[in-house]
C-alpha positions as CSV (number, residue, x, y, z in Angstrom):
1,M,125.5,119.3,88.1
2,N,126.2,119.2,91.9
3,A,126.2,115.8,93.5
4,L,127.3,113.8,96.5
5,R,129.9,111.2,95.5
6,L,131.5,108.2,97.2
7,H,135.3,108.1,96.5
8,A,136.4,104.9,98.4
9,H,135.2,101.4,99.2
10,D,137.6,101.0,102.1
11,G,135.1,101.7,104.9
12,S,136.3,105.3,105.2
13,R,133.0,106.6,103.8
14,R,134.7,109.3,101.7
15,L,131.6,111.3,100.6
16,V,132.3,114.5,98.8
17,Y,129.9,117.2,97.6
18,E,131.2,118.2,94.1
19,A,130.5,118.8,90.5
20,A,129.7,115.7,88.4
21,P,128.7,114.9,84.9
22,E,125.0,115.2,84.1
23,P,123.6,111.9,83.1
24,R,121.7,111.1,79.8
25,P,118.8,108.7,79.5
26,G,119.1,105.6,77.5
27,A,116.4,103.5,76.0
28,G,113.6,102.9,78.5
29,E,114.9,105.5,80.8
30,V,113.8,108.9,82.1
31,L,116.0,111.9,83.2
32,V,114.5,113.4,86.4
33,R,115.4,116.7,87.8
34,V,115.7,115.6,91.4
35,H,113.9,117.7,94.1
36,A,114.5,115.3,97.0
37,A,116.1,111.9,97.7
38,G,115.7,109.4,100.5
39,V,118.8,108.1,102.2
40,I,119.4,104.5,103.5
41,P,122.6,104.7,105.7
42,T,123.5,101.1,105.3
43,E,123.6,101.4,101.5
44,L,127.3,102.3,101.5
45,D,127.9,98.7,102.7
46,W,125.6,96.9,100.3
47,A,127.1,94.6,97.5
48,P,125.7,96.8,94.6
49,T,127.6,99.8,96.0
50,R,130.9,98.0,96.0
51,T,130.6,95.7,93.0
52,A,129.1,96.0,89.5
53,R,126.4,93.6,88.3
54,D,129.1,91.3,86.9
55,G,130.9,91.1,90.2
56,T,133.8,93.4,89.3
57,P,134.5,96.4,91.6
58,R,132.3,99.5,90.9
59,R,134.0,102.4,89.4
60,L,134.6,105.4,91.6
61,P,133.5,108.0,92.3
62,L,129.8,107.0,92.3
63,I,126.6,108.7,93.4
64,P,124.5,106.9,96.2
65,G,120.9,107.1,96.9
66,H,118.3,105.3,95.0
67,E,114.8,106.7,95.8
68,L,113.8,110.1,94.5
69,S,111.0,112.6,93.9
70,G,111.3,115.2,91.2
71,V,110.2,116.3,87.8
72,V,110.6,114.8,84.3
73,E,113.3,116.6,82.3
74,A,113.7,114.2,79.3
75,W,113.6,110.6,78.2
76,G,115.2,108.1,76.0
77,E,113.8,105.8,73.2
78,E,111.0,103.4,74.0
79,V,109.5,105.6,76.6
80,G,105.9,106.9,76.5
81,G,103.4,108.4,78.8
82,F,105.7,111.1,80.3
83,R,105.7,115.0,79.8
84,V,108.4,117.4,80.7
85,G,107.5,118.8,84.1
86,D,105.5,115.7,85.3
87,A,106.1,115.2,89.1
88,V,107.2,111.7,89.6
89,Y,108.7,109.5,92.4
90,G,110.4,106.1,92.4
91,M,113.6,104.1,92.4
92,N,116.6,103.8,90.2
93,D,118.9,100.9,89.5
94,W,121.1,99.8,92.5
95,Y,124.1,99.5,90.2
96,A,123.7,103.0,88.6
97,D,124.5,106.4,89.8
98,G,121.9,107.4,92.3
99,A,119.7,110.4,93.2
100,L,121.9,112.5,95.6
101,A,122.4,114.8,92.7
102,E,120.6,117.4,90.7
103,Y,119.8,114.9,87.9
104,C,119.2,111.2,88.0
105,V,118.3,108.6,85.4
106,A,115.7,105.9,86.2
107,S,113.9,103.2,84.4
108,A,110.5,104.4,83.3
109,A,109.0,101.1,84.7
110,A,110.4,102.2,88.2
111,L,108.6,105.7,88.3
112,A,105.0,106.6,89.1
113,P,103.0,109.9,89.4
114,K,104.0,111.6,92.7
115,A,101.2,111.4,95.3
116,H,99.4,114.7,95.2
117,A,99.1,115.0,98.9
118,L,102.9,115.0,99.4
119,D,105.5,117.5,98.7
120,H,108.8,116.2,97.1
121,V,110.5,115.9,100.5
122,Q,107.7,113.6,101.8
123,A,107.5,111.8,98.5
124,A,111.2,111.0,98.5
125,A,110.7,109.0,101.8
126,V,108.3,106.7,100.2
127,P,109.5,104.6,97.3
128,I,112.0,102.0,98.7
129,S,110.5,102.1,102.3
130,A,106.9,101.6,101.3
131,L,107.5,99.2,98.4
132,T,109.6,97.1,100.9
133,A,106.9,97.0,103.5
134,W,104.3,96.3,100.8
135,E,106.2,93.4,99.5
136,G,107.0,92.0,102.9
137,I,103.7,92.5,104.7
138,L,101.2,92.0,101.9
139,E,102.9,89.9,99.3
140,R,105.5,87.7,101.0
141,G,103.7,87.8,104.4
142,D,100.2,87.6,103.2
143,V,99.0,89.4,106.3
144,G,95.3,89.5,106.9
145,P,92.7,89.7,109.7
146,G,93.6,87.9,112.9
147,R,97.3,87.3,112.0
148,R,99.9,88.1,114.6
149,V,102.8,90.2,113.3
150,L,106.0,91.2,114.9
151,V,107.9,94.3,113.3
152,H,111.4,94.8,114.4
153,G,112.3,98.5,114.0
154,G,108.7,99.8,113.9
155,A,109.9,103.4,114.0
156,G,112.3,103.1,111.1
157,A,111.8,104.2,107.5
158,V,110.5,100.7,106.5
159,G,109.0,99.8,109.9
160,T,106.6,102.7,110.0
161,F,105.1,101.5,106.7
162,A,105.1,97.9,107.8
163,V,103.2,98.7,111.0
164,Q,100.6,100.7,109.1
165,L,100.1,98.1,106.5
166,A,99.8,95.2,108.9
167,A,97.3,97.2,111.0
168,W,95.3,98.2,107.9
169,R,95.0,94.6,106.9
170,G,93.5,93.8,110.4
171,A,96.5,92.1,112.0
172,H,97.5,92.2,115.7
173,V,100.8,94.1,115.5
174,I,103.6,94.0,118.0
175,A,106.5,96.4,117.2
176,T,109.9,97.1,118.7
177,C,111.4,100.5,118.9
178,S,112.9,103.0,121.3
179,A,110.9,104.6,124.1
180,R,111.1,108.0,122.5
181,N,109.2,106.6,119.5
182,A,106.7,104.4,121.2
183,A,103.7,106.9,121.2
184,L,104.2,107.4,117.4
185,V,104.4,103.7,116.6
186,R,101.1,103.2,118.5
187,E,99.5,106.0,116.5
188,L,100.6,104.1,113.3
189,G,98.6,101.1,114.4
190,A,100.8,98.9,116.7
191,D,98.8,97.1,119.3
192,E,101.7,96.4,121.5
193,V,105.2,98.3,121.6
194,V,108.3,96.9,123.1
195,D,111.1,99.2,124.1
196,Y,114.2,97.1,122.9
197,A,116.4,98.9,125.5
198,T,114.4,97.8,128.5
199,A,112.4,94.8,127.7
200,R,112.6,91.4,125.9
201,F,110.2,91.1,123.0
202,E,110.2,87.3,123.6
203,D,108.2,88.1,126.9
204,V,105.5,89.8,124.8
205,A,105.4,88.2,121.4
206,R,104.2,84.6,120.8
207,D,102.3,82.5,118.3
208,L,103.4,84.7,115.5
209,D,102.4,84.3,111.9
210,L,105.0,86.8,110.6
211,V,108.2,88.3,111.9
212,F,109.4,91.2,109.7
213,D,112.8,92.3,110.8
214,T,114.3,95.7,109.7
215,A,116.7,96.1,112.7
216,G,119.3,93.5,112.2
217,G,121.5,92.1,114.8
218,D,120.2,88.9,116.5
219,A,116.6,90.0,116.5
220,L,115.5,87.6,113.7
221,V,117.2,84.5,115.1
222,R,115.7,85.3,118.6
223,S,112.3,85.6,116.8
224,L,112.2,82.3,115.1
225,P,111.1,80.1,118.0
226,L,108.1,82.6,118.4
227,L,106.6,81.6,115.0
228,R,103.7,79.3,114.7
229,P,104.2,76.2,112.5
230,G,103.9,77.5,109.0
231,G,104.8,81.1,110.1
232,T,107.0,83.3,108.0
233,A,110.3,85.1,108.8
234,L,111.5,87.9,106.7
235,T,114.4,90.3,107.0
236,I,115.8,93.2,105.1
237,A,118.8,93.9,107.4
238,A,122.0,94.2,105.4
239,D,124.1,92.8,108.2
240,V,122.5,89.3,107.7
241,E,123.0,89.2,103.9
242,G,126.0,86.9,104.2
243,S,124.7,84.8,107.2
244,A,125.8,81.2,107.5
245,D,122.4,80.3,109.1
246,P,120.1,79.0,106.2
247,R,117.0,80.2,108.1
248,V,118.3,83.8,107.9
249,R,119.5,83.5,104.3
250,D,116.1,82.3,103.4
251,A,114.4,85.1,105.1
252,F,116.4,87.9,103.5
253,F,115.0,89.8,100.5
254,I,115.7,92.9,98.5
255,V,112.7,95.0,97.2
256,A,112.1,95.0,93.5
257,P,110.9,98.3,91.8
258,D,107.2,98.2,90.9
259,A,105.5,101.3,89.5
260,G,102.1,99.8,89.7
261,N,102.5,99.1,93.4
262,L,103.9,102.5,93.9
263,A,101.0,104.1,92.1
264,E,98.6,102.3,94.4
265,I,100.5,103.2,97.5
266,G,100.2,106.8,96.2
267,Q,96.5,106.5,96.3
268,Y,96.5,105.4,100.0
269,L,98.8,108.3,100.8
270,D,96.4,110.7,99.0
271,D,93.3,109.4,100.9
272,G,95.1,109.3,104.3
273,T,95.2,105.5,104.7
274,L,98.9,105.8,104.9
275,R,101.1,108.5,106.2
276,V,104.8,109.3,105.7
277,V,107.2,109.9,108.7
278,V,110.3,112.1,107.9
279,A,113.0,112.1,110.5
280,E,115.2,114.9,109.2
281,V,115.7,117.0,106.1
282,V,119.3,117.7,105.1
283,P,120.5,119.9,102.1
284,L,122.4,118.2,99.4
285,A,125.6,120.1,100.3
286,E,125.5,118.6,103.8
287,A,124.2,115.1,102.7
288,A,127.2,113.1,103.9
289,R,125.9,113.4,107.4
290,A,122.7,111.8,106.4
291,F,124.6,108.5,106.4
292,E,125.4,108.6,110.0
293,R,123.8,105.7,111.8
294,R,121.7,106.6,114.8
295,R,119.9,103.8,116.5
296,G,117.0,105.1,118.6
297,G,117.0,108.4,116.7
298,P,114.0,110.2,115.3
299,A,111.3,108.1,113.7
300,G,111.1,107.7,109.9
301,K,113.5,108.4,107.0
302,T,116.2,111.1,106.5
303,V,115.6,112.9,103.3
304,V,118.0,115.1,101.4
305,S,116.6,118.3,99.8
306,V,118.1,119.0,96.5
307,V,116.0,121.9,95.4
308,E,114.1,123.5,98.3
309,P,112.7,122.0,101.5
310,R,109.1,121.4,101.1
311,S,109.0,122.3,97.6
312,V,105.9,121.0,95.6
């Protein structure tokens, strides 16, 4: 099969489009013919990209990308409920070869039926981003009516879902983003939008019940004094994972796969409660450029098309 593979952990980001062995599903796993895959540019710096589960260095080359949309091709033992050709979307194991390839293996428990209203490109932008926002806003943040929520990076892949979910739950939502994306973030439900390049969010946000940080840098630390007593701070920014500040370490979380939540999210995508924002679609042969970091770029997630753009 064709795939994008990483050949070095030395920071050179040696990503090569080349032939790779086709994976085979083991017990509890499903082989998916990938139609499209989402990209998280910081993934190449994550611990699971550099090290195996036991802490030893990951074997190279490896395939990045861990959210996908495609069709079921085959499955291993102890798997039921799937048929060949079923359209599915979901995540696969952080420590396994990912979805920037024509085929990918994922746990059956991490896949759900693809939302009917979405094509594969749109669906590939959902799994990690929407599940992260769901876990942060609804489960860890327990957002409800009257709560005040600050979302850093409101135009990003996760931030666009976080803004929508917080607004849907009746919260007062303040979001930071670039000026070019401010109108969209308001459309998604933000009550107040702060252009991080020209204004200080500290001058707008106060008495917060939840800070949800997707941007990284010093945003979370600067936000902590703005929390009400008992308020919650959360971050998914990879650059704080090894922070020496215990407040930052306690706020950091990594999303867990959850097929049930993903199926429920699919219902809200189908009925129009939630919408997907795709920043750019890149063909698999050019997928290396999808890992370029562009703060203030187009809103939403970059998606790699493995089959055909906008294929259902």
